[in-house]
C-alpha positions as CSV (number, residue, x, y, z in Angstrom):
1,X,44.2,-69.2,-95.4
2,X,46.6,-72.3,-94.9
3,X,44.7,-74.9,-93.2
4,X,47.6,-77.2,-91.6
5,X,46.8,-81.3,-91.7
6,X,47.3,-82.9,-88.4
7,X,47.9,-87.1,-88.7
8,X,49.5,-89.6,-86.7
9,X,49.7,-87.6,-83.5
10,X,48.5,-88.1,-80.3
11,X,46.5,-84.9,-78.7
12,X,49.7,-83.6,-76.7
13,X,50.8,-84.1,-80.6
14,X,48.3,-82.4,-81.8
15,X,48.6,-79.2,-79.0
16,X,52.0,-78.8,-79.9
17,X,51.1,-78.0,-83.5
18,X,48.2,-75.8,-82.7
19,X,50.2,-73.7,-80.2
20,X,52.5,-72.9,-83.1
21,X,52.5,-69.1,-83.8
22,X,52.4,-69.7,-87.4
23,X,49.2,-71.6,-87.5
24,X,46.1,-70.1,-89.3
25,X,43.6,-73.1,-89.1
26,X,44.1,-76.8,-88.6
27,X,42.5,-80.3,-90.0
28,X,42.5,-82.8,-87.5
29,X,42.7,-86.8,-88.8
30,X,40.7,-88.1,-86.5
31,X,41.2,-91.5,-88.7
32,X,45.1,-91.4,-87.7
33,X,45.3,-89.0,-84.8
34,X,45.1,-91.4,-81.5
35,X,42.2,-89.4,-79.7
36,X,39.8,-90.6,-77.0
37,X,36.3,-89.0,-77.3
38,X,37.1,-87.1,-74.3
39,X,40.0,-85.9,-75.8
40,X,37.9,-85.1,-79.0
41,X,35.7,-82.8,-77.1
42,X,38.5,-80.8,-75.5
43,X,40.5,-80.2,-78.9
44,X,37.6,-79.0,-80.5
45,X,36.2,-76.7,-77.5
46,X,39.5,-75.4,-76.4
47,X,41.2,-74.4,-80.1
48,X,41.6,-70.9,-80.6
49,X,41.8,-71.3,-84.2
50,X,39.3,-72.5,-87.0
51,X,39.3,-76.2,-86.8
52,X,38.3,-79.0,-89.5
53,X,37.3,-82.5,-88.4
54,X,38.0,-85.2,-90.7
55,X,37.5,-88.9,-90.6
56,X,38.4,-91.2,-93.5
57,X,36.8,-94.5,-93.5
58,X,38.9,-97.2,-94.0
59,X,39.4,-100.9,-93.2
60,X,40.2,-99.7,-89.8
61,X,37.8,-97.2,-89.2
62,X,33.9,-98.2,-90.1
63,X,31.5,-95.7,-91.2
64,X,29.8,-96.0,-87.7
65,X,33.3,-95.2,-85.9
66,X,33.6,-92.6,-88.1
67,X,30.3,-90.9,-87.7
68,X,30.8,-91.0,-83.8
69,X,33.8,-89.2,-83.8
70,X,32.8,-86.5,-86.3
71,X,29.5,-85.9,-84.7
72,X,31.3,-85.6,-81.2
73,X,33.7,-83.0,-82.8
74,X,30.8,-81.2,-84.1
75,X,29.2,-80.9,-80.6
76,X,32.0,-79.9,-79.4
77,X,32.8,-77.0,-81.6
78,X,34.2,-77.9,-85.0
79,X,34.0,-75.2,-87.3
80,X,34.1,-77.4,-90.1
81,X,33.3,-81.1,-90.7
82,X,34.9,-83.4,-93.9
83,X,32.6,-86.0,-95.1
84,X,33.7,-88.0,-98.4
85,X,31.5,-88.3,-101.2
86,X,31.3,-92.0,-100.6
87,X,30.1,-91.9,-97.1
88,X,26.8,-94.0,-96.8
89,X,23.5,-92.5,-97.1
90,X,22.2,-92.6,-93.9
91,X,25.4,-91.1,-92.3
92,X,25.7,-88.5,-94.7
93,X,22.0,-87.3,-93.8
94,X,22.9,-87.7,-90.1
95,X,26.2,-85.7,-90.5
96,X,24.0,-82.7,-92.4
97,X,21.9,-82.6,-90.0
98,X,24.2,-82.4,-86.8
99,X,26.4,-79.8,-88.7
100,X,23.4,-77.5,-89.7
101,X,21.9,-77.8,-86.1
102,X,25.5,-76.7,-84.7
103,X,26.4,-74.3,-87.0
104,X,29.2,-76.3,-88.7
105,X,30.3,-75.9,-92.3
106,X,29.9,-79.3,-94.0
107,X,32.9,-79.8,-96.7
108,X,32.0,-82.7,-99.1
109,X,34.9,-84.2,-100.5
110,X,36.1,-86.3,-103.6
111,X,39.8,-87.9,-103.8
112,X,41.1,-89.7,-106.6
113,X,44.4,-91.1,-105.9
114,X,45.1,-92.3,-109.6
115,X,44.1,-89.7,-112.2
116,X,41.9,-86.4,-112.9
117,X,38.6,-87.0,-114.4
118,X,37.1,-85.3,-117.7
119,X,35.7,-81.8,-117.1
120,X,32.3,-83.1,-117.5
121,X,32.9,-85.9,-114.8
122,X,34.3,-83.1,-112.8
123,X,31.6,-81.1,-113.3
124,X,29.2,-83.8,-112.2
125,X,31.1,-84.4,-109.1
126,X,30.8,-81.0,-107.9
127,X,27.5,-80.7,-108.7
128,X,26.6,-84.1,-106.4
129,X,28.5,-82.9,-103.5
130,X,26.3,-79.7,-103.6
131,X,23.2,-81.4,-103.9
132,X,24.3,-83.5,-101.0
133,X,24.3,-80.3,-99.0
134,X,28.0,-79.3,-99.2
135,X,28.7,-75.7,-97.9
136,X,32.2,-76.5,-99.7
137,X,33.1,-78.6,-102.2
138,X,36.6,-80.2,-102.0
139,X,38.1,-82.1,-105.0
140,X,41.4,-83.2,-105.0
141,X,43.0,-85.5,-107.7
142,X,46.2,-87.0,-109.0
143,X,47.6,-85.0,-111.8
144,X,49.8,-86.4,-114.3
145,X,50.0,-83.5,-116.8
146,X,49.8,-79.7,-117.0
147,X,46.4,-80.6,-119.1
148,X,45.0,-82.4,-115.7
149,X,45.5,-79.4,-113.5
150,X,44.1,-77.0,-115.8
151,X,41.2,-78.9,-115.8
152,X,40.7,-78.9,-112.3
153,X,41.5,-75.0,-112.1
154,X,39.0,-74.2,-114.5
155,X,35.8,-75.5,-112.1
156,X,36.6,-72.3,-110.5
157,X,35.4,-70.6,-113.8
158,X,31.9,-72.3,-113.3
159,X,31.4,-72.5,-109.7
160,X,31.3,-70.2,-106.7
161,X,35.1,-70.2,-105.7
162,X,34.4,-69.4,-102.1
163,X,32.7,-73.0,-102.0
164,X,35.2,-75.1,-103.7
165,X,38.4,-75.9,-102.7
166,X,39.8,-77.8,-105.6
167,X,43.7,-78.8,-106.4
168,X,45.8,-81.6,-107.6
169,X,48.0,-84.1,-106.2
170,X,51.4,-85.1,-106.7
171,X,55.0,-83.2,-105.8
172,X,55.1,-81.5,-109.1
173,X,51.7,-80.0,-109.3
174,X,52.0,-78.6,-105.4
175,X,51.5,-75.1,-107.0
176,X,47.8,-76.3,-107.6
177,X,47.4,-76.0,-103.9
178,X,48.5,-72.2,-103.7
179,X,46.5,-71.6,-107.1
180,X,43.4,-72.5,-105.7
181,X,43.7,-69.4,-103.4
182,X,44.5,-67.0,-106.0
183,X,41.3,-68.5,-107.7
184,X,39.4,-67.5,-104.2
185,X,39.0,-70.8,-102.7
186,X,38.5,-70.6,-98.7
187,X,41.4,-72.3,-97.7
188,X,44.2,-75.0,-98.8
189,X,45.8,-77.6,-97.1
190,X,49.6,-77.9,-95.8
191,X,51.6,-80.2,-93.7
192,X,52.7,-79.6,-90.4
193,X,56.0,-79.8,-91.0
194,X,58.7,-81.4,-93.6
195,X,58.8,-84.5,-91.8
196,X,55.2,-85.7,-93.0
197,X,56.4,-87.2,-96.2
198,X,53.2,-88.8,-96.9
199,X,51.3,-85.6,-97.0
200,X,54.7,-84.2,-99.0
201,X,54.9,-86.9,-101.6
202,X,51.2,-85.8,-102.4
203,X,52.2,-82.2,-102.9
204,X,51.4,-80.6,-99.6
205,X,53.6,-77.8,-98.8
206,X,55.2,-77.5,-94.9
207,X,52.8,-74.9,-93.6
208,X,55.4,-72.3,-92.9
209,X,56.5,-72.4,-96.5
210,X,53.1,-72.1,-98.1
211,X,52.3,-69.2,-95.9
212,X,55.5,-67.3,-96.6
213,X,54.6,-68.1,-100.7
214,X,50.8,-66.2,-99.8
215,X,51.7,-63.4,-97.0
216,X,55.6,-62.8,-97.4
217,X,56.2,-60.1,-95.1
218,X,52.3,-59.3,-94.7
219,X,52.2,-58.9,-91.1
220,X,49.9,-60.7,-89.2
221,X,48.6,-58.8,-86.1
222,X,48.1,-60.0,-82.2
223,X,48.3,-58.2,-79.1
224,X,47.8,-58.5,-75.2
225,X,44.0,-57.5,-74.5
226,X,42.8,-54.2,-75.7
227,X,40.6,-52.1,-73.4
228,X,37.8,-50.1,-75.2
229,X,36.3,-47.0,-73.9
230,X,32.9,-46.4,-72.0
231,X,29.9,-46.8,-74.0
232,X,29.5,-43.3,-75.8
233,X,25.7,-44.0,-76.1
234,X,25.0,-45.4,-72.5
235,X,27.0,-42.8,-71.1
236,X,25.4,-39.9,-72.7
237,X,22.2,-41.1,-71.2
238,X,23.4,-41.8,-67.9
239,X,24.8,-38.0,-67.6
240,X,21.6,-36.5,-68.6
241,X,19.5,-38.9,-66.4
242,X,21.6,-38.0,-63.6
243,X,21.2,-34.4,-64.4
244,X,17.6,-34.7,-63.9
245,X,17.6,-36.4,-60.8
246,X,17.3,-36.0,-57.3
247,X,20.6,-36.7,-55.6
248,X,23.8,-37.8,-56.5
249,X,24.5,-40.3,-58.8
250,X,28.1,-42.2,-59.6
251,X,29.0,-43.1,-63.0
252,X,31.8,-45.8,-63.0
253,X,33.6,-46.8,-66.1
254,X,33.6,-43.4,-67.6
255,X,35.7,-42.1,-70.3
256,X,35.5,-38.8,-72.2
257,X,34.9,-37.9,-75.6
258,X,33.1,-34.6,-77.6
259,X,30.0,-36.2,-77.4
260,X,29.9,-37.1,-73.6
261,X,31.5,-33.6,-72.9
262,X,28.7,-32.0,-74.8
263,X,26.2,-34.2,-72.5
264,X,28.0,-32.9,-69.4
265,X,28.0,-29.2,-70.6
266,X,24.3,-29.5,-70.9
267,X,23.9,-31.3,-67.7
268,X,25.8,-28.3,-66.1
269,X,23.9,-25.7,-67.9
270,X,20.8,-27.3,-66.3
271,X,22.5,-26.7,-63.0
272,X,23.7,-30.2,-62.2
273,X,27.0,-30.4,-60.2
274,X,29.7,-32.5,-61.9
275,X,32.7,-33.7,-60.5
276,X,35.3,-36.1,-61.9
277,X,37.8,-38.6,-60.2
278,X,39.9,-40.8,-62.6
279,X,37.0,-42.9,-64.5
280,X,34.5,-42.2,-61.9
281,X,32.1,-39.4,-62.5
282,X,29.6,-37.8,-59.9
283,X,26.6,-36.1,-60.8
284,X,24.2,-34.3,-58.2
285,X,21.1,-33.6,-60.1
286,X,18.6,-30.9,-60.2
287,X,15.3,-32.9,-59.4
288,X,12.7,-33.1,-58.0
289,X,11.3,-31.5,-61.4
290,X,8.1,-29.5,-62.3
291,X,6.9,-28.3,-65.6
292,X,8.2,-25.0,-66.6
293,X,10.6,-24.9,-63.3
294,X,13.8,-23.7,-65.5
295,X,14.3,-20.6,-66.5
296,X,16.8,-21.3,-69.7
297,X,17.0,-19.8,-73.1
298,X,20.0,-21.9,-74.6
299,X,21.5,-25.2,-74.8
300,X,24.8,-25.9,-76.5
301,X,25.2,-29.4,-77.8
302,X,28.3,-29.4,-79.6
303,X,28.3,-31.9,-82.7
304,X,26.0,-34.2,-80.6
305,X,23.1,-35.3,-82.6
306,X,21.8,-37.3,-79.4
307,X,22.1,-34.7,-76.6
308,X,20.1,-32.4,-79.6
309,X,17.2,-34.8,-80.1
310,X,17.1,-36.0,-76.6
311,X,16.8,-32.4,-75.0
312,X,14.1,-31.7,-77.8
313,X,11.3,-32.7,-75.7
314,X,12.7,-32.7,-72.0
315,X,13.6,-29.0,-72.4
316,X,9.7,-28.5,-73.4
317,X,8.8,-29.4,-70.4
318,X,11.6,-28.0,-68.2
319,X,11.7,-24.5,-69.5
320,X,9.2,-21.9,-68.9
321,X,10.3,-19.9,-72.1
322,X,11.5,-21.1,-75.9
323,X,14.5,-22.6,-75.8
324,X,17.0,-22.7,-78.4
325,X,19.6,-25.8,-79.1
326,X,22.7,-24.8,-80.8
327,X,25.7,-26.7,-82.1
328,X,28.8,-26.8,-84.1
329,X,30.6,-28.7,-86.9
330,X,28.4,-31.5,-89.0
331,X,25.4,-30.9,-86.9
332,X,24.8,-27.9,-88.5
333,X,24.5,-29.4,-91.7
334,X,22.4,-32.2,-90.7
335,X,18.5,-32.0,-90.7
336,X,16.6,-33.4,-87.8
337,X,14.2,-35.0,-89.8
338,X,10.6,-36.1,-88.8
339,X,11.2,-33.9,-85.4
340,X,8.7,-31.2,-86.5
341,X,5.8,-34.0,-86.7
342,X,6.8,-35.8,-83.8
343,X,6.8,-32.4,-81.3
344,X,3.8,-31.3,-82.9
345,X,1.5,-34.4,-82.0
346,X,2.6,-33.6,-78.4
347,X,1.8,-29.6,-78.4
348,X,5.4,-28.4,-79.2
349,X,6.7,-26.4,-82.2
350,X,9.8,-26.2,-83.5
351,X,11.2,-23.7,-86.1
352,X,11.2,-24.9,-89.6
353,X,13.8,-23.6,-92.5
354,X,13.5,-23.1,-95.8
355,X,13.9,-26.3,-96.8
356,X,10.9,-27.5,-94.6
357,X,13.5,-29.2,-92.3
358,X,14.2,-28.5,-88.8
359,X,18.1,-27.7,-88.1
360,X,20.5,-26.5,-85.6
361,X,20.2,-24.1,-84.1
362,X,16.7,-25.3,-83.4
363,X,14.1,-23.2,-81.3
364,X,11.5,-25.1,-78.9
365,X,8.2,-23.4,-78.4
366,X,5.7,-24.6,-76.0
367,X,5.3,-27.4,-73.5
368,X,4.8,-30.7,-74.0
369,X,1.4,-32.4,-73.3
370,X,0.5,-35.8,-72.4
371,X,-1.8,-38.2,-74.7
372,X,-2.1,-40.4,-77.3
373,X,-0.3,-40.5,-81.0
374,X,1.0,-42.3,-83.7
375,X,4.6,-41.1,-85.2
376,X,7.0,-42.4,-87.5
377,X,10.1,-43.7,-86.4
378,X,12.1,-44.2,-89.6
379,X,14.5,-41.4,-88.9
380,X,15.9,-42.9,-85.9
381,X,15.6,-43.3,-82.2
382,X,17.3,-40.5,-80.4
383,X,14.1,-38.3,-80.4
384,X,11.9,-40.9,-79.7
385,X,14.0,-41.4,-76.4
386,X,13.6,-38.0,-75.6
387,X,10.0,-38.2,-75.9
388,X,9.6,-41.0,-73.6
389,X,11.5,-39.5,-70.9
390,X,9.6,-36.4,-71.1
391,X,6.4,-37.6,-71.1
392,X,7.2,-39.8,-68.0
393,X,8.2,-36.7,-66.2
394,X,4.9,-35.0,-67.3
395,X,1.8,-34.9,-65.6
396,X,-0.7,-37.4,-67.1
397,X,-0.4,-40.9,-68.8
398,X,0.4,-41.3,-72.6
399,X,0.4,-44.0,-75.4
400,X,2.8,-43.6,-78.5
401,X,2.4,-45.8,-81.5
402,X,5.8,-45.7,-83.0
403,X,5.3,-47.1,-86.9
404,X,8.6,-48.1,-89.0
405,X,10.8,-47.9,-85.8
406,X,14.6,-48.1,-86.7
407,X,17.4,-48.3,-84.0
408,X,15.2,-50.2,-82.0
409,X,18.2,-51.4,-79.3
410,X,19.2,-47.5,-78.7
411,X,15.4,-47.1,-77.6
412,X,15.7,-50.2,-75.1
413,X,19.0,-48.6,-74.1
414,X,17.4,-45.5,-73.1
415,X,14.3,-47.8,-71.2
416,X,17.4,-49.4,-69.4
417,X,19.0,-46.4,-68.3
418,X,15.6,-45.1,-67.0
419,X,14.5,-48.0,-65.3
420,X,18.4,-47.6,-63.3
421,X,17.1,-44.1,-62.1
422,X,13.8,-45.6,-61.3
423,X,11.4,-44.4,-64.2
424,X,9.6,-47.5,-66.1
425,X,8.1,-47.6,-69.2
426,X,6.1,-50.6,-70.6
427,X,6.9,-51.0,-74.5
428,X,5.3,-53.7,-76.7
429,X,6.6,-54.8,-80.1
430,X,4.7,-55.9,-82.8
431,X,5.2,-57.7,-86.3
432,X,4.4,-60.3,-88.7
433,X,4.6,-64.2,-88.3
434,X,8.1,-64.1,-88.8
435,X,8.8,-61.6,-85.7
436,X,6.7,-63.5,-83.3
437,X,8.8,-66.6,-84.2
438,X,12.2,-65.4,-84.3
439,X,11.7,-62.0,-82.0
440,X,14.2,-60.7,-84.2
441,X,13.7,-56.9,-83.9
442,X,14.8,-56.2,-87.4
443,X,11.6,-57.5,-88.2
444,X,9.5,-55.2,-85.6
445,X,6.9,-53.1,-87.3
446,X,5.3,-51.4,-84.7
447,X,6.5,-50.2,-80.9
448,X,3.6,-49.1,-78.5
449,X,5.0,-47.1,-75.6
450,X,2.4,-47.1,-72.4
451,X,3.9,-44.5,-70.4
452,X,2.7,-43.4,-67.0
453,X,3.4,-39.8,-65.8
454,X,4.2,-37.9,-63.0
455,X,7.6,-40.3,-62.4
456,X,10.5,-38.9,-60.6
457,X,14.0,-39.8,-61.5
458,X,16.2,-40.7,-58.5
459,X,20.0,-40.5,-58.2
460,X,21.8,-44.0,-58.6
461,X,25.1,-45.9,-59.2
462,X,25.9,-47.3,-63.0
463,X,28.8,-49.1,-64.0
464,X,29.2,-48.0,-67.7
465,X,29.5,-50.7,-70.3
466,X,32.4,-50.7,-72.8
467,X,31.5,-49.5,-76.1
468,X,30.7,-51.9,-79.0
469,X,30.7,-49.2,-81.6
470,X,34.1,-48.8,-80.5
471,X,35.3,-52.5,-80.2
472,X,33.8,-53.4,-83.8
473,X,36.7,-51.9,-85.5
474,X,39.1,-54.1,-83.6
475,X,37.0,-57.1,-84.1
476,X,37.2,-56.8,-87.7
477,X,40.9,-56.5,-87.3
478,X,41.3,-59.5,-85.6
479,X,39.0,-61.3,-88.0
480,X,40.6,-59.6,-91.3
481,X,44.3,-59.7,-90.1
482,X,45.3,-61.6,-87.5
483,X,44.4,-62.2,-83.6
484,X,42.5,-59.7,-81.4
485,X,41.6,-59.8,-78.0
486,X,39.0,-57.7,-76.0
487,X,39.0,-57.1,-72.3
488,X,35.8,-57.0,-70.2
489,X,33.3,-56.6,-73.5
490,X,29.7,-57.1,-72.4
491,X,28.0,-59.8,-74.2
492,X,24.7,-59.6,-72.9
493,X,23.8,-55.8,-73.6
494,X,21.3,-53.8,-75.5
495,X,24.1,-51.7,-77.5
496,X,23.2,-51.7,-81.1
497,X,26.5,-52.2,-82.0
498,X,26.6,-55.8,-80.3
499,X,25.6,-57.1,-83.7
500,X,29.0,-57.1,-84.7
501,X,29.5,-60.7,-82.9
502,X,26.5,-62.2,-84.8
503,X,27.7,-60.7,-87.8
504,X,31.2,-61.9,-87.8
505,X,30.5,-65.3,-86.3
506,X,27.9,-65.9,-89.1
507,X,30.8,-64.7,-91.6
508,X,32.7,-67.3,-90.2
509,X,35.0,-65.4,-87.6
510,X,36.3,-67.6,-85.0
511,X,35.3,-66.0,-81.7
512,X,36.7,-67.6,-78.5
513,X,36.0,-66.4,-74.8
514,X,38.0,-66.9,-71.9
515,X,38.4,-65.5,-68.4
516,X,41.7,-63.2,-67.8
517,X,44.0,-65.0,-65.3
518,X,44.5,-61.8,-63.3
519,X,41.2,-60.3,-63.1
520,X,38.9,-63.0,-64.0
521,X,37.1,-61.0,-66.3
522,X,36.2,-62.4,-69.4
523,X,38.4,-61.5,-72.6
524,X,36.9,-62.1,-76.3
525,X,39.1,-63.0,-78.7
526,X,38.8,-62.6,-82.7
527,X,40.8,-64.9,-85.1
528,X,41.1,-65.0,-88.8
529,X,39.4,-67.6,-90.2
530,X,37.8,-68.1,-94.1
531,X,34.8,-65.5,-94.5
532,X,31.5,-65.8,-96.5
533,X,30.1,-62.6,-98.0
534,X,27.9,-60.7,-95.4
535,X,23.8,-60.3,-96.2
536,X,22.6,-58.6,-93.1
537,X,20.4,-55.8,-92.1
538,X,22.2,-53.2,-90.3
539,X,19.5,-50.5,-90.3
540,X,19.4,-51.0,-86.5
541,X,23.3,-50.5,-86.4
542,X,24.0,-47.9,-88.6
543,X,27.5,-47.0,-87.0
544,X,28.5,-50.4,-88.2
545,X,28.3,-49.9,-91.9
546,X,31.7,-48.2,-92.1
547,X,33.6,-51.2,-90.9
548,X,31.2,-53.8,-92.0
549,X,32.2,-52.3,-95.7
550,X,35.9,-53.0,-94.9
551,X,35.1,-56.5,-93.7
552,X,32.9,-56.9,-97.0
553,X,36.0,-56.0,-99.0
554,X,37.7,-58.8,-97.9
555,X,34.9,-61.5,-98.1
556,X,35.3,-64.0,-101.2
557,X,32.1,-63.2,-103.2
558,X,29.0,-60.2,-103.1
559,X,27.8,-59.2,-99.8
560,X,24.9,-57.5,-99.1
561,X,24.0,-54.8,-96.5
562,X,20.8,-53.2,-96.1
563,X,19.3,-50.3,-94.2
564,X,21.6,-47.6,-96.3
565,X,18.5,-45.5,-96.1
566,X,19.6,-44.9,-92.3
567,X,23.3,-43.2,-93.7
568,X,22.1,-40.1,-95.3
569,X,22.0,-37.9,-92.1
570,X,24.9,-39.3,-89.9
571,X,28.0,-37.3,-89.6
572,X,28.4,-37.6,-93.5
573,X,26.2,-38.8,-96.4
574,X,27.6,-42.5,-94.9
575,X,26.5,-44.2,-97.9
576,X,28.0,-42.1,-100.5
577,X,31.3,-41.8,-98.5
578,X,31.4,-45.4,-98.0
579,X,31.0,-46.1,-101.7
580,X,33.5,-43.4,-102.6
581,X,36.0,-45.1,-100.1
582,X,35.6,-48.3,-101.8
583,X,35.8,-47.6,-105.3
584,X,38.9,-45.4,-104.5
585,X,40.7,-48.8,-103.1
586,X,39.8,-50.5,-106.1
587,X,37.0,-52.2,-104.6
588,X,33.4,-52.6,-106.7
589,X,30.8,-51.2,-104.5
590,X,27.4,-49.4,-105.3
591,X,24.1,-48.8,-103.6
592,X,21.3,-50.4,-104.9
593,X,17.5,-49.5,-103.4
594,X,18.3,-49.6,-99.5
595,X,21.2,-52.1,-99.9
596,X,25.0,-51.6,-99.9
597,X,26.3,-54.0,-102.7
598,X,30.0,-54.9,-102.4
599,X,32.2,-57.5,-104.3
600,X,35.0,-58.5,-102.2
601,X,38.1,-61.3,-102.5
602,X,39.7,-63.2,-99.7
603,X,43.1,-61.5,-97.9
604,X,44.9,-64.7,-99.5
605,X,43.4,-64.0,-103.0
606,X,44.4,-60.1,-102.9
607,X,48.0,-61.0,-101.7
608,X,48.7,-63.5,-104.6
609,X,46.9,-61.6,-107.6
610,X,48.4,-57.9,-105.9
611,X,44.7,-56.5,-105.6
612,X,45.2,-55.4,-101.9
613,X,43.1,-52.3,-101.3
614,X,44.7,-49.3,-103.0
615,X,46.6,-46.7,-100.5
616,X,46.3,-43.2,-101.2
617,X,44.6,-40.1,-99.8
618,X,41.4,-40.0,-98.5
619,X,38.8,-38.1,-97.0
620,X,36.9,-38.9,-93.5
621,X,34.1,-36.5,-94.4
622,X,34.7,-35.2,-90.9
623,X,33.4,-38.6,-89.8
624,X,34.5,-40.5,-86.8
625,X,33.0,-43.7,-87.9
626,X,35.0,-43.5,-91.7
627,X,38.4,-42.6,-89.6
628,X,38.3,-45.6,-87.9
629,X,37.1,-47.5,-90.8
630,X,39.9,-46.2,-93.2
631,X,42.5,-47.3,-90.5
632,X,41.7,-50.7,-90.4
633,X,41.5,-50.5,-94.0
634,X,45.0,-49.5,-94.2
635,X,46.6,-52.8,-92.7
636,X,45.4,-54.4,-95.7
637,X,46.5,-51.7,-98.3
638,X,49.1,-51.5,-100.6
639,X,50.7,-48.2,-99.5
640,X,49.9,-45.8,-96.7
641,X,46.6,-44.1,-96.4
642,X,46.2,-40.6,-95.6
643,X,43.2,-39.3,-94.2
644,X,42.2,-35.7,-94.6
645,X,41.0,-35.2,-91.1
646,X,41.9,-37.7,-88.1
647,X,40.9,-35.1,-85.5
648,X,37.3,-36.0,-85.8
649,X,37.7,-39.3,-83.5
650,X,37.4,-37.0,-80.5
651,X,33.7,-36.9,-81.1
652,X,33.6,-40.7,-79.9
653,X,37.3,-42.1,-78.9
654,X,40.4,-39.8,-78.3
655,X,42.2,-42.5,-77.7
656,X,41.7,-44.5,-80.7
657,X,45.0,-43.9,-82.4
658,X,47.0,-44.6,-79.2
659,X,45.0,-48.0,-79.3
660,X,45.5,-48.7,-83.2
661,X,49.3,-48.0,-82.8
662,X,49.8,-50.3,-79.7
663,X,47.4,-53.2,-81.7
664,X,49.9,-52.7,-84.7
665,X,53.0,-53.0,-82.6
666,X,52.0,-56.9,-81.7
667,X,53.2,-58.8,-85.0
668,X,53.1,-62.2,-84.6
669,X,54.6,-63.4,-87.5
């Protein structure tokens, strides 16, 4: 990325640069720019691109003044803070502490305006900066020969490139400022314009020229805010609960896809009456419910794994006869792991295939009975969501102990939807000391459900949230290739894939929020920024794996995404499908235990070294999430990517390609 250095300007002059279309990120030289502390607050809290706060100590800028201005920028939201290696020790400690507390990346910098030191001396300087707590080390020395440049560039052979910005000053050696990006540096520095003579003489390129040297005609995308579909997970739960409720429910903001249509088909088969007008769904349910009150023998779940698993416990309560749930496409090949043992714990039998697993079509025999049991949650949350719902309807009280719980956010989404329909279920979470301190559900070891039976579902009105599973694809497109704005996304939600916000923020993505001037609804913007490798547990958000693998391919260094074990029974064997996809694209990737390990490179490095992802023919494995990930990957490929089956996106978002094409029309530079 190109970081534009802004010097000797007032606040209006700085904003003039920050509003340029070609700007990727900027360094604000607080020692030369005439800014009040209030203007520093405004700049670093309002800018939509990543900002570096720099304040060099000099005769006119004392350490005390520099520290005040840097800390003010950190508190206001600076993405990076640059502190020279010569800064006083106590100042260094305070800046480091503030940067850590506010999540600001600390750059420790060394400049030699006279010469380039020996290789040994340069190594010692980098190691000192790292010892002083640097997240990134900046080395800039005056070069008098190619040998000087070679010594500086050799630092990338010894140190992590993503933590090093090393180049040489002097106009004759300005190429080193681009070469460092080809080595893996997170960004390099350029001048705002050809009129910044002091910077140009030191070898800084004008920003537009440097951007052209790196990106050429590679497009950077931007667009008006994109509107995402309704949350598929929330919609399916709401449709099925409304079908079971007493009275008429209204679901606002509904958008159709194959899985929600499967839920609607089941609701109608149960006897619910459904009408649709624009984006509003009206459902008159079949409640009040009694055990064995329905005479049904078969339900069809389409390709929906959720509807299948959710309905197994519920039909065991409702139907007076055995019921067979049928399906189609990939659902027929995906075993319902753990279903037999879970349902037997509550008196229900499921037919088992020759491989010892339950498969669709699945026949449910017997009525669910309340009680107490310990079950395994390692195979997912969907059956548990249905079990909790059925036991709340059945007579008697029940307690479920779920060990090794997975996809915990989806369970809490079920509890939230049930609560809207008047059904309350208490849930305790247990874990070790780290879980107690952080309340991070990735560390939860056991869930305990306390369920009062005999409850009734009552009709309600629900506004469906926008879908973070869909939005994650475009959030990633913005983080990697430009700017993307998403309209009216819920930031306080139990959707599992809301995790994309934290994951991208931790990787370094610039995420800003502002109200839409027309509607007042929030717009979330995701802007390209220097990214660090991922180190995340995606076990509770398995739908994010495909698109996270594309993020990792453009992060400089080795990413680790754990929770791969959850992927084998998705629409495809997603772990294998992801590795096959990345390997075909020229990205080193492997599954090691429960981790997906990916070696990535920045977009700038890929462009400069001609190692963009390889275009060609790829298989989606009939998996809608893989289609979306492949589509986003195509932006960073050296040629077209052809996908064998794109129709499978109808499972979750029929309008995906329409939105993708609209996104690609918004080219900024």
